[in-house]
VEXDRENDO-712118 format. One line per 5 residues: for each residue x, y, z of C-alpha. Coordinates in steps of 0.001 Angstrom, whole numbers. Layout:
BEGIN
X/Y/Z  ... $
This chain:
BEGIN
0/0/0  2864/2392/806  4504/1661/-2538  1310/2443/-4380  924/5700/-2441 $
4456/6796/-3271  3942/6025/-6937  721/7993/-7030  2367/10953/-5234  5050/11235/-7926 $
2445/11541/-10688  836/14904/-11532  -2349/15509/-9554  -5477/15242/-11717  -9156/15648/-11188 $
-10599/12141/-10704  -13828/13052/-12503  -12226/14576/-15584  -11157/11277/-17121  -14479/9410/-16814 $
-16455/12394/-18121  -14319/12429/-21236  -14657/8700/-21779  -18414/8592/-21484  -21085/7350/-19149 $
-20161/3657/-19453  -16536/4211/-18455  -17711/6445/-15607  -19903/3645/-14235  -17017/1158/-14383 $
-14644/3536/-12651  -17293/4210/-10039  -17568/533/-9242  -13799/189/-9082  -13458/3155/-6731 $
-16244/1857/-4504  -14537/-1500/-4120  -11148/-22/-3396  -12522/2438/-865  -14627/-279/759 $
-11619/-2505/1210  -9560/394/2523  -12192/1264/5115  -12484/-2393/6098  -8729/-2762/6530 $
-8351/425/8538  -11327/-348/10759  -10227/-3901/11405  -6762/-2745/12442  -8347/-187/14767 $
-10164/-2861/16806  -9019/-2970/20400  -9046/-761/23514  -8359/2377/21478  -11258/1715/19099 $
-13212/4883/20023  -10237/7185/19518  -9427/5775/16114  -13098/5792/15187  -13307/9534/15965 $
-10165/10279/14041  -11482/8307/11074  -9433/6896/8292  -6123/8663/7805  -5768/10923/4862 $
-2709/9112/3632  -4632/5832/3357  -7484/7613/1638  -5142/9332/-786  -3374/6088/-1429 $
-6532/4159/-2296  -7876/7150/-4262  -4651/7203/-6229  -5031/3510/-6934  -8551/4130/-8207 $
-7375/7087/-10318  -4531/5123/-11797  -6960/2310/-12585  -9172/4836/-14397  -6386/6497/-16313 $
-4680/3323/-17585  -7216/843/-18902  -4867/-1989/-19864  -5223/-5728/-20281  -5775/-6286/-16541 $
-8772/-3952/-16533  -10376/-5717/-19490  -9823/-9067/-17819  -11330/-7658/-14638  -14389/-6409/-16581 $
-14904/-9825/-18138  -14645/-11509/-14743  -17040/-8966/-13235  -19570/-9557/-16018  -19252/-13290/-15511 $
-19855/-12878/-11769  -22919/-10729/-12410  -24431/-13401/-14662  -23746/-16032/-12020  -25363/-13827/-9357 $
-28475/-13464/-11498  -28606/-17218/-12020  -28305/-17929/-8297  -30984/-15375/-7437  -33336/-16968/-9973 $
-32633/-20426/-8570  -33362/-19228/-5039  -36657/-17740/-6209  -37612/-21275/-7306  -36221/-23152/-4300 $
-35444/-21021/-1269  -34170/-24060/695  -31081/-24576/-1512  -28323/-24162/1107  -25349/-24240/-1265 $
-26975/-21671/-3518  -27234/-19243/-590  -23546/-19744/262  -22403/-19200/-3349  -24531/-16068/-3709 $
-23093/-14517/-533  -19559/-15303/-1667  -20010/-13670/-5071  -21790/-10588/-3695  -19031/-10126/-1138 $
-16432/-10472/-3885  -18185/-7821/-5967  -18431/-5420/-3022  -22236/-5276/-3126  -22539/-4372/554 $
-26280/-3824/670  -27051/-6964/-1313  -24679/-9186/637  -26200/-7985/3903  -29712/-8776/2584 $
-28578/-12203/1320  -27060/-13067/4687  -30175/-11923/6492  -32365/-14013/4229  -30222/-17113/4690 $
-30088/-16717/8470  -33892/-16647/8585  -34087/-20036/6874  -30944/-21871/8007  -28692/-21706/11058 $
-25282/-20428/9983  -22021/-22158/10710  -19322/-20631/12892  -17289/-19667/9797  -20222/-17875/8132 $
-21084/-15971/11312  -17498/-14871/11957  -17141/-13675/8361  -20379/-11697/8631  -19440/-10240/12010 $
-15990/-9170/10847  -17488/-7403/7828  -20041/-5565/9966  -17447/-4655/12598  -15205/-3151/9923 $
-18060/-875/8783  -19371/113/12252  -18646/3836/12691  -21185/5039/15264  -23258/3840/18191 $
-26133/2712/15934  -23787/506/13963  -22417/-901/17208  -25919/-1794/18363  -26493/-3517/15048 $
-23340/-5606/15595  -24535/-6481/19099  -27796/-7762/17609  -25848/-9912/15158  -23791/-11400/17990 $
-27009/-12245/19845  -28308/-14114/16788  -24980/-15876/16262  -24735/-17343/19760  -28252/-18800/19440 $
-27534/-21035/16437  -24784/-23204/17946  -22495/-23212/20965  -19316/-21680/19535  -16607/-20615/22007 $
-14877/-18552/19300  -17999/-16450/18674  -18435/-15853/22415  -14782/-14825/22631  -15237/-12382/19721 $
-18390/-11067/21389  -16579/-10386/24657  -13628/-8728/22977  -15868/-6523/20821  -17926/-5464/23820 $
-14702/-4319/25514  -14360/-1755/22730  -17576/-76/23853  -16628/220/27486  -16473/3999/27196 $
-20167/4238/26348  -22950/4460/28881  -23379/1106/30614  -20347/-283/28777  -18784/-1955/31826 $
-22005/-3738/32759  -22405/-4827/29130  -18948/-6417/29049  -19457/-8283/32315  -22884/-9453/31198 $
-21460/-10847/27950  -18630/-12675/29705  -20935/-14114/32383  -23292/-15445/29695  -20307/-16849/27852 $
-19192/-18717/30984  -22706/-20095/31464  -22767/-21290/27879  -19247/-22635/27244  -17409/-22222/30540 $
-17649/-25978/31172  -16108/-26793/27782  -13060/-28812/28833  -10857/-27934/25863  -12060/-24464/24744 $
-13628/-22992/27875  -10240/-21959/29242  -9933/-19101/26721  -13170/-17499/27961  -12026/-17633/31601 $
-8649/-16108/30794  -10144/-13315/28669  -12561/-12422/31462  -9767/-12332/34061  -7555/-10176/31851 $
-10389/-7710/31416  -10965/-7474/35167  -7236/-7066/35780  -7131/-4137/33367  -9831/-2208/35225 $
-8411/159/37828  -10825/58/40751  -10852/-1307/44285  -13459/-3999/43727  -11505/-5633/40940 $
-9320/-7729/43278  -12279/-9536/44763  -13719/-10049/41287  -10508/-11660/40052  -10336/-13838/43174 $
-13888/-14990/42481  -13083/-15841/38867  -10020/-17895/39863  -11988/-19826/42481  -14899/-20507/40128 $
-12564/-21701/37395  -10540/-24009/39664  -13736/-25757/40780  -14467/-26887/37212  -12605/-29764/35487 $
-10750/-28092/32603  -7611/-28887/30678  -4408/-27213/31931  -5845/-26721/35441  -2411/-27020/36998 $
-1165/-23912/35169  -4230/-21953/36303  -3640/-22995/39928  20/-21968/39702  -976/-18626/38197 $
-3441/-18072/41055  -760/-18824/43628  1588/-16338/41988  -1044/-13633/41615  -2638/-13889/45058 $
-900/-12075/47890  -2726/-14152/50522  -2576/-17924/50970  -5153/-19848/48963  -8050/-20943/51192 $
-8351/-24625/52020  -11854/-24846/50525  -10499/-23656/47159  -7714/-26274/47293  -10237/-29023/48051 $
-12454/-27927/45180  -9412/-27876/42923  -8396/-31452/43836  -11973/-32650/43382  -12062/-31074/39920 $
-8774/-32809/39066  -10316/-36173/39974  -13324/-35435/37790  -10977/-34440/34982  -9397/-37901/35034 $
-12851/-39467/34497  -13595/-37205/31550  -10176/-37479/29905  -10803/-40801/28043  -13845/-39322/26315 $
-12092/-36047/25492  -9060/-37882/24151  -11317/-40085/22025  -12802/-36926/20504  -9342/-35484/19848 $
-8114/-38660/18156  -11223/-39259/16015  -12086/-37458/12820  -15153/-35270/12355  -18070/-35650/12775 $
-17200/-38082/15643  -20835/-39086/16168  -20050/-42418/17859  -17612/-40759/20273  -20130/-38057/21142 $
-22845/-40656/21695  -20602/-42498/24171  -19798/-39204/25903  -23525/-38356/26133  -24299/-41756/27644 $
-21594/-41155/30272  -22958/-37715/31157  -26532/-39038/31321  -25430/-41574/33947  -23854/-38817/36056 $
-26939/-36636/35640  -25520/-33089/35735  -28006/-31061/33592  -25502/-28332/32685  -22888/-30802/31470 $
-25493/-32895/29625  -26719/-29807/27823  -23144/-28811/26951  -22163/-32190/25502  -25340/-32282/23417 $
-24535/-28821/22082  -20949/-29802/21304  -22135/-32883/19432  -24659/-30877/17427  -22015/-28434/16198 $
-20504/-31241/14110  -23660/-33338/13647  -26294/-30676/13096  -27862/-32684/10246  -28467/-35834/12315 $
-32206/-35829/13200  -31889/-38608/15798  -29458/-36519/17833  -31866/-33568/17864  -34737/-35873/18843 $
-32743/-37297/21743  -31713/-33823/22940  -35234/-32366/22739  -36695/-35444/24402  -34286/-35011/27347 $
-35266/-31357/27699  -38998/-32140/27418  -38886/-34805/30110  -36171/-33568/32480  -35494/-29814/32449 $
-38887/-28554/31166  -37592/-24966/30960  -39829/-23193/28447  -37319/-20878/26755  -34637/-23539/26549 $
-36992/-26264/25294  -38607/-24121/22610  -35236/-22752/21506  -33838/-26252/20951  -36970/-27383/19086 $
-36781/-24288/16881  -33119/-24921/16083  -33852/-28573/15367  -36397/-27840/12622  -34090/-25166/11163 $
-31265/-27702/10867  -33335/-30682/9702  -36513/-29250/8149  -37124/-32445/6139  -37674/-34553/9311 $
-41369/-34658/10178  -40731/-36076/13664  -38987/-32867/14718  -41907/-30708/13535  -44437/-32895/15364 $
-42432/-32665/18583  -42117/-28897/18128  -45900/-28491/17871  -46399/-30614/20977  -43785/-28618/22917 $
-45421/-25311/21991  -48828/-26630/23056  -47336/-27999/26267  -45846/-24609/27194  -48916/-22585/26258 $
-47654/-20806/23158  -50160/-18577/21387  -52408/-20330/18856  -51358/-17994/16057  -47676/-18863/16573 $
-48454/-22582/16476  -50454/-22151/13262  -47594/-20231/11631  -45162/-22961/12652  -47437/-25584/11124 $
-47550/-23660/7838  -43747/-23598/7808  -43740/-27356/8303  -45969/-27841/5252  -43466/-25932/3102 $
-40390/-27726/4516  -40224/-30248/1659  -40700/-33703/3178  -39411/-36613/1137  -42296/-39047/1735 $
-46045/-38720/1317  -46647/-40301/4720  -44706/-37436/6342  -47395/-34981/5303  -50075/-37243/6763 $
-48178/-37358/10057  -47776/-33573/10360  -51436/-32995/9483  -52453/-35562/12084  -50361/-33822/14754 $
-51891/-30437/13930  -55441/-31820/13839  -54915/-33473/17217  -53849/-30086/18594  -56953/-28394/17160 $
-59193/-31133/18553  -57813/-30577/22056  -58740/-26892/21818  -62448/-27605/21214  -64978/-27585/24028 $
-67442/-30238/22810  -69950/-29394/25497  -71009/-26520/23302  -73055/-27284/20206  -71041/-24915/18080 $
-67909/-22876/18625  -65209/-21087/16709  -62677/-23800/17566  -64975/-26566/16272  -65490/-24783/12972 $
-61731/-24287/12683  -61223/-27997/13312  -63719/-28988/10606  -62229/-26564/8097  -58764/-27959/8926 $
-59973/-31523/8219  -61388/-30374/4894  -58179/-28556/3997  -56081/-31583/4973  -58009/-33855/2595 $
-57700/-31333/-234  -53972/-30855/452  -53294/-34596/345  -55329/-34982/-2822  -53855/-32065/-4731 $
-50387/-31267/-3415  -49160/-34631/-2172  -50650/-36861/-4871  -49327/-34578/-7574  -45798/-34854/-6195 $
-45625/-38468/-5001  -48406/-40116/-7088  -49986/-41213/-3808  -51826/-39503/-988  -49781/-41173/1724 $
-52994/-42156/3527  -54378/-45265/1775  -56373/-46307/4851  -57881/-42807/5128  -56834/-42436/8772 $
-57567/-38696/8755  -61101/-39291/7517  -61583/-42086/10056  -60542/-39785/12910  -62870/-37089/11602 $
-65756/-39565/11481  -65061/-40729/15053  -64995/-37113/16300  -68293/-36333/14561  -69945/-39490/15932 $
-68590/-39601/19480  -67961/-35964/20382  -70379/-34052/18147  -73219/-36647/18008  -73399/-36106/14252 $
-73820/-39621/12835  -75078/-38299/9506  -71705/-36619/8849  -69872/-39693/10105  -71801/-41927/7649 $
-70991/-39578/4783  -67314/-39762/5676  -67366/-43571/5841  -69081/-43748/2456  -66275/-41627/1061 $
-63696/-43897/2730  -65191/-46995/1111  -65175/-45436/-2352  -61389/-44957/-2125  -60630/-48657/-2564 $
-61209/-49766/1031  -64507/-51609/473  -62728/-54932/-101  -61181/-54989/3372  -63112/-56649/6184 $
-61444/-54604/8939  -62696/-51334/7409  -66304/-52570/7383  -66020/-53884/10929  -64637/-50504/12070 $
-67665/-48798/10527  -69968/-51421/12067  -68489/-50864/15544  -69001/-47112/15168  -72646/-47692/14232 $
-73106/-50107/17139  -71743/-47516/19577  -73402/-44368/18253  -75903/-45407/15555  -78847/-47792/15321 $
-79499/-51445/14426  -80896/-50646/10996  -77708/-48972/9846  -75625/-51746/11433  -77512/-54353/9406 $
-77197/-52281/6259  -73440/-51909/6756  -72948/-55664/7280  -75046/-56558/4216  -72832/-54276/2112 $
-69748/-55776/3735  -70824/-59324/2809  -71141/-58326/-843  -67907/-56287/-1075  -65336/-57942/1198 $
-62765/-60065/-596  -60015/-60681/1960  -61924/-62236/4902  -65577/-62702/3824  -66122/-65564/6315 $
-65462/-63248/9234  -67929/-60618/8004  -70561/-63305/7418  -70064/-64627/10918  -70531/-61141/12416 $
-73768/-60667/10435  -75169/-64028/11560  -74216/-63305/15166  -76052/-59983/15104  -79188/-61520/13543 $
-79075/-64395/16023  -79205/-61979/18971  -81290/-59106/17614  -82936/-60007/14283  -86317/-61506/13380 $
-86822/-64780/11535  -87085/-62927/8272  -83846/-61117/8977  -82179/-64421/9832  -83355/-66083/6609 $
-82131/-63184/4500  -78764/-63189/6261  -78312/-66962/5816  -79238/-66778/2134  -76853/-63878/1455 $
-73957/-65395/3352  -74329/-68817/1707  -74560/-67300/-1750  -71571/-65094/-1138  -69406/-67840/343 $
-70265/-70185/-2521  -69235/-67547/-5040  -66049/-66849/-3077  -65137/-70547/-3006  -65739/-70810/-6728 $
-63506/-67821/-7360  -60822/-69282/-5140  -60905/-72606/-6999  -60564/-70818/-10320  -57726/-68721/-8958 $
-55984/-71828/-7618  -56360/-73588/-10974  -55017/-70561/-12797  -52097/-70344/-10389  -51366/-74042/-10811 $
-51464/-73646/-14600  -49076/-70736/-14450  -46798/-72659/-12108  -46836/-75643/-14476  -46041/-73389/-17418 $
-43171/-71889/-15492  -41874/-75370/-14663  -42115/-76380/-18305  -40280/-73253/-19372  -37626/-73894/-16768 $
-37278/-77513/-17880  -37069/-76405/-21488  -34368/-73888/-20624  -32545/-76566/-18652  -32630/-78986/-21588 $
-31498/-76260/-23971  -28571/-75421/-21724  -27659/-79091/-21416  -27786/-79578/-25192  -25725/-76455/-25747 $
-23215/-77620/-23177  -23024/-81059/-24768  -22432/-79523/-28175  -19653/-77383/-26752  -18047/-80403/-25100 $
-18343/-82414/-28308  -16798/-79600/-30314  -14026/-79256/-27747  -13318/-83022/-27835  -13179/-82891/-31629 $
-10772/-79999/-31545  -8621/-81733/-28931  -8600/-84898/-31017  -7560/-83018/-34135  -4867/-81220/-32215 $
-3615/-84501/-30724  -3469/-86033/-34231  -1528/-83042/-35527  863/-83208/-32579  1314/-86934/-33112 $
2074/-86408/-36785  4636/-83752/-35880  6258/-85709/-33049  6210/-89205/-34473  5908/-88437/-38175 $
9544/-89309/-38987  9801/-91309/-42194  6345/-91552/-43755  7261/-94793/-45468  7725/-96518/-42135 $
4308/-95578/-40714  2117/-97928/-42795  4300/-100882/-41943  4145/-99989/-38267  386/-99703/-38433 $
84/-103073/-40133  2334/-104652/-37549  249/-103154/-34769  -2920/-104405/-36372  -1571/-107904/-36911 $
254/-108466/-33684  299/-106788/-30309  3407/-108726/-29183  5280/-107211/-32103  4605/-103825/-30635 $
5902/-105066/-27326  9149/-106129/-28977  9620/-102697/-30507  8968/-100927/-27201  12595/-100715/-26022 $
13620/-98987/-29232  10720/-96530/-29049  11415/-95721/-25443  14855/-94514/-26387  13412/-92073/-28899 $
10289/-90978/-26981  9972/-89120/-23719  7362/-89673/-21071  3773/-90098/-22404  5053/-90482/-25946 $
6371/-86954/-26390  9515/-86399/-28335  12608/-85804/-26272  14097/-83638/-28980  14272/-79942/-28091 $
13897/-78959/-31754  10309/-80164/-32112  8640/-78262/-29223  9371/-74526/-28679  11163/-73648/-25472 $
8373/-71327/-24245  5779/-74032/-24734  7920/-76434/-22766  8085/-73921/-19913  4299/-73526/-19924 $
3809/-77271/-19830  6350/-77605/-17080  4616/-74905/-15038  1248/-76559/-15561  2693/-79910/-14556 $
4254/-78298/-11501  866/-76822/-10506  -772/-80220/-10998  1860/-81912/-8921  1595/-79347/-6107 $
213/-80997/-2967  -3372/-80034/-2181  -3272/-78019/1054  -6537/-78466/2966  -8032/-75260/4363 $
-7585/-74909/8112  -10948/-73662/9444  -9326/-72690/12736  -7631/-69808/10887  -10837/-68374/9430 $
-10564/-65302/11661  -7233/-64303/10058  -8148/-65382/6503  -10139/-63685/3749  -11660/-65285/673 $
-10839/-63501/-2595  -12887/-64252/-5717  -13892/-62947/-9175  -10243/-62669/-10219  -9293/-62956/-13917 $
-8690/-66573/-14936  -5807/-65402/-17090  -3885/-64019/-14111  -394/-65457/-14019  1292/-66120/-10687 $
-1661/-64799/-8655  129/-65297/-5354  2951/-63007/-6464  611/-60316/-7838  -1842/-60310/-4948 $
654/-60330/-2088  1758/-56634/-2434  -1882/-55574/-2648  -2806/-57238/635  459/-56466/2446 $
-801/-52887/2687  -3316/-54197/5243  -822/-56122/7338  1697/-58939/7290  592/-61738/4953 $
1322/-65274/6088  262/-67052/2896  -1598/-66556/-390  -3199/-69825/-1586  -4513/-69604/-5174 $
-6784/-72458/-6276  -5998/-74311/-9517  -7983/-76858/-11514  -6782/-80400/-12195  -5236/-79164/-15433 $
-3292/-76458/-13632  -5501/-73513/-14675  -6188/-70725/-12185  -9828/-70873/-11043  -10219/-67176/-10224 $
-10207/-67340/-6431  -7789/-67785/-3564  -7332/-67566/210  -5188/-64870/1831  -4015/-65649/5361 $
-2696/-62873/7622  -685/-62921/10815  -3216/-60803/12751  -7002/-60634/12792  -7124/-56833/12449 $
-5255/-57147/9141  -7963/-59480/7836  -10661/-57026/8885  -8821/-54196/7147  -8464/-56313/4004 $
-12273/-56452/3704  -12140/-52780/2669  -10475/-53887/-598  -13783/-55417/-1653  -14804/-54357/-5198 $
-11293/-53052/-5960  -10507/-53242/-9665  -7939/-55939/-10432  -7230/-56810/-14034  -10347/-55015/-15262 $
-12684/-56900/-12893  -14042/-56022/-9432  -12241/-58215/-6895  -14572/-59642/-4223  -13104/-59867/-708 $
-15223/-61532/1973  -14724/-63175/5373  -13655/-66774/5305  -16673/-68691/6619  -17457/-72391/6317 $
-20895/-72334/4679  -21499/-75978/5490  -21605/-74910/9144  -23218/-71525/8453  -25426/-72089/5381 $
-27338/-68819/5803  -24223/-66643/6057  -24172/-63951/3392  -21929/-60969/2909  -23362/-57840/1361 $
-21355/-54687/1711  -24122/-52166/1191  -27255/-51342/3143  -30540/-52887/2035  -32718/-50529/4101 $
-34143/-47107/3314  -31378/-44474/3093  -32900/-41025/2743  -29586/-39350/1914  -28760/-41756/-921 $
-30207/-41871/-4461  -30737/-44833/-6779  -30330/-43931/-10459  -31345/-46280/-13281  -31322/-45998/-17047 $
-27800/-44557/-17281  -25912/-45047/-20543  -23214/-47692/-20243  -20638/-45144/-21391  -21377/-42787/-18482 $
-18353/-42474/-16192  -18217/-41761/-12482  -16719/-38319/-13120  -19484/-37364/-15563  -22194/-38436/-13143 $
-20532/-36577/-10270  -20437/-33398/-12360  -24220/-33664/-12865  -25062/-34546/-9264  -22894/-32011/-7462 $
-25045/-29182/-8834  -27725/-30216/-6318  -25597/-30679/-3200  -22404/-32069/-1723  -21732/-35545/-3140 $
-19993/-37847/-642  -19777/-40990/-2770  -20852/-42403/-6144  -20986/-46126/-6923  -21569/-47384/-10451 $
-23061/-50882/-10351  -21171/-53407/-12500  -21454/-57111/-13223  -18851/-59661/-12220  -16812/-58858/-15315 $
-16661/-55161/-14351  -19037/-54038/-17111  -21533/-51279/-16167  -25204/-52165/-15741  -26596/-48651/-16166 $
-27276/-48278/-12435  -25693/-46070/-9795  -25971/-45052/-6143  -25227/-41423/-5225  -24725/-40504/-1563 $
-25361/-36887/-551  -24330/-35110/2636  -27880/-34938/4000  -31488/-35848/3267  -32440/-32357/2122 $
-29934/-32348/-707  -30992/-35842/-1750  -34667/-34872/-1915  -33841/-31786/-3979  -31745/-33898/-6352 $
-34637/-36326/-6859  -36983/-33533/-7887  -34421/-31963/-10224  -32862/-35074/-11818  -35747/-37523/-12186 $
-36565/-37773/-15895  -33327/-36041/-16954  -31797/-37046/-20291  -28134/-38125/-20273  -26628/-39056/-23647 $
-30084/-39721/-25111  -31014/-41926/-22117  -33861/-40864/-19822  -32820/-41698/-16270  -34992/-42500/-13275 $
-33967/-41152/-9847  -35425/-42187/-6497  -34467/-42389/-2830  -32490/-45598/-2223  -34879/-48210/-797 $
-33918/-51669/-2137  -36692/-54310/-2156  -36496/-57104/366  -34567/-60093/-917  -36549/-63291/-1313 $
-35467/-65984/1110  -34723/-69153/-885  -36962/-72028/44  -35332/-75068/1543  -35072/-77921/-949 $
-37733/-80530/-357  -37805/-84134/-1313  -38896/-84704/-4889  -42035/-86624/-5584  -41926/-89730/-7690 $
-44422/-90678/-10330  -46672/-92283/-7799  -46685/-89282/-5531  -44340/-90747/-2933  -41454/-88671/-1733 $
-38167/-89704/-3294  -35050/-88386/-1567  -32638/-86477/-3723  -29423/-88188/-4613  -26538/-86910/-2524 $
-23437/-86221/-4572  -21329/-84359/-2050  -20131/-80805/-1642  -18788/-80518/-5211  -21894/-81984/-6909 $
-21920/-84892/-9315  -18316/-85788/-10078  -16832/-86936/-13362  -15421/-90125/-11911  -18498/-92058/-13041 $
-17013/-92082/-16552  -14653/-94866/-17507  -11053/-93754/-17672  -10056/-96596/-20010  -9195/-95502/-23588 $
-11805/-96439/-26135  -9299/-98435/-28163  -8830/-100846/-25240  -12526/-101525/-24659  -13274/-105186/-25454 $
-16515/-105683/-27354  -19051/-107345/-25107  -20772/-110294/-26773  -23049/-111041/-23896  -25791/-108713/-25010 $
-25846/-110034/-28579  -25826/-113660/-27481  -28607/-113040/-24997  -30815/-111722/-27758  -30348/-114705/-30106 $
-29913/-117438/-27569  -28262/-118457/-24309  -24756/-117215/-23687  -21984/-119644/-24294  -19935/-118366/-21379 $
-20985/-116982/-17992  -21095/-113170/-17773  -17990/-111643/-16285  -18079/-108990/-13573  -17422/-105325/-14229 $
-13965/-105424/-12725  -13017/-108344/-14922  -14461/-106679/-18001  -12497/-103504/-17488  -9189/-105239/-16764 $
-6460/-104567/-19338  -2869/-105716/-19582  -283/-103282/-18361  1218/-101332/-21237  4321/-99243/-21564 $
4704/-95795/-23086  5709/-97362/-26357  2483/-99369/-26471  458/-96179/-26012  2479/-94475/-28748 $
1763/-97291/-31197  -1907/-97125/-30404  -1905/-93434/-31206  -14/-94038/-34478  -2582/-96631/-35406 $
-5361/-93993/-35596 $
């Protein structure tokens, strides 16, 4: 700043208005804006530096002329030299203005967009729009509680512009609003320090002490941050020159030492040094007692220091500890501390407000907490219902309660049933206001009009948004009918309401008719009871027998013979028709089940045929390959092959004689021993495969399941999986062994076991689940013996309703995680995105998007549902996966005669291949028994299976000759 001032002083002095007038009105406006920003920042800087005990003197002196000249010179130089920087600045300013207009338009559509408010305030502050930024902050603070950072930024800006007593009062009002949103020791400290600056005004000293005393009541018990408030208060009292200050400082020391706070020892030592008299014994005892309490609280405070925000679990444990001790002030403080970091957790607000409702019952405190709760979590209907009850409980004016209810209706709940719940709570409140001893009253008319409005609201507003009213059983109408019948003695209105209930799809339910019948029995007459039951017999489809029984019971006790005959005839006719319908439905269901079985059987046969064709094709290819290999390996002199084949055909002993010579030329299994025939790389592959086949099978030790994880869905083509996977899992802890599983042919089967030295390493390894390995998601799960725990399943993600998470379907397969995040972050803070893939890692067009809170998720649903992405129309909904069907236990199959036939047990691996004969086809001896049995008696007794499959032992040379024979 000094450099700029010196530079401007060396230039010739010019009239600041002469340049803009010459350049035109547009340039004048731009220069005006530039000057306003520069001067605003200069005033802010000078005022902020002037904060402190000498605030009033500097305020009276105002901003120094040198600073003003300096900034004015900067503005003038900016006007006189419009270079590239100025044009860039103009473009940026125009861009900011367009963004401001966009944000203002978006807020006019949805005023509850939190991030939009924050962005608008930031841009307005950057542009120096002081009036607009003040209005934007005011508007946001009316809807949302502001964070500590937002409040401190606002307060610092207002403090820098406060030049007179009216401005100071305005800042005081802002501080009062700030300390009501959350418990923030830093805001209280700023409040106390700012109030010290006004000590010279009338009542300034009392104001400062009042602020500090309130600060101690609010955060003085804060074990880690309360110390700063105590020290600031003591320093203020020490600075005051008056006789009573010594006793005041003594009192502050004694009060502080009686509270368990961090660094108590230093405070006690400071008190000893400051005090001229010995410290009283009572103070020392209180100090030692506080030290003992501090040791009890330290584990919980240290857990908070070690954990990362928002530390909800640690705060919950701390709250439980404080609830057992039962100190109301400390319980209130720990709740407030937890809510600073977990202000969007509705359950925490519910627990806090419930404690205040049942234990403290202090009106101002209770209503303040309820009000803050609905400001933080306006989408939670339970908080609004509790707020209405608390206001009624503490006798709040009816108009205030009605206004609060209207705010609840505009809060933007995410379920249709939430609107039903809030209407029910409000209607219950209105019903309790009515004196039903009077035939007519203003409260009764208000109640009836509220019921009418509730039904219209659910029909128009809620159904239009959610495609359902949220009240399928018409509970609001039922309650209205009961009130009219029981409290107003107006059965005619009650009957009209029940007729309306039945026309909304409830006539088929027996319980609805019986509810109406009971109401008529209690407050109506027999004629209408009979009429209701006759209609119920004709309409009920779920439990018609029960309705018929109720009708017959009533006629048996109250009806005439004619009534009895009519009832019997109607019930018999109805039950006969119901039984006929049930038989038809059962037959239709059986037909559909049979068709499904036939389709399943057809699919099974098709798969079997396809599999058989594949196997046959594979055998043919293997046979051709074996023939080609044989021709290459044993081709030799082609002229010798026919003679060898003839010899083999004519005489097996001849082949036995030639075996020693062949064995010299052939390797094991008839393969050529020459290195020239087979490539070296192929030999290495075969050797590796043989080595894998020859590896001893290591049985899994179930006693090590706690330190072992099961890894699956790995690429089958992975070479040396134990070597490649070990570094990946060593990041979780020391790996004892990696056991990949190979087939009998030596091929990797895509899964393995990873054994660790410690159990915590195995638990940490579970976090690698779904990690991409070789282009496929690797599955990592606990090692559990499913034969002992057949129902054990591992599913990483929640299957319950998650109101802060979205489920998106219909995405294009080419959509990436980054592209989807760019779309979703426009509606809130995105914590995580998961694209759903199949086992091969290919996308399925589905995704889960997790937002920071429920409000952002609900806004994203309304904005994104039906959006088009790359010509695909997506569907967006709150994540609520359907319940998984529990597989039925396999039952014994029925034989043709209907008897139960137990399933064949094949073992854990299913039906094995060992039922096939392992004898080569060329060695099978033709069985003549069957042919002889058809034409006549067998000449020789039938041999056993073992005898039939016996074959003479053959050498490698014999096998080679057999292959050459083909």
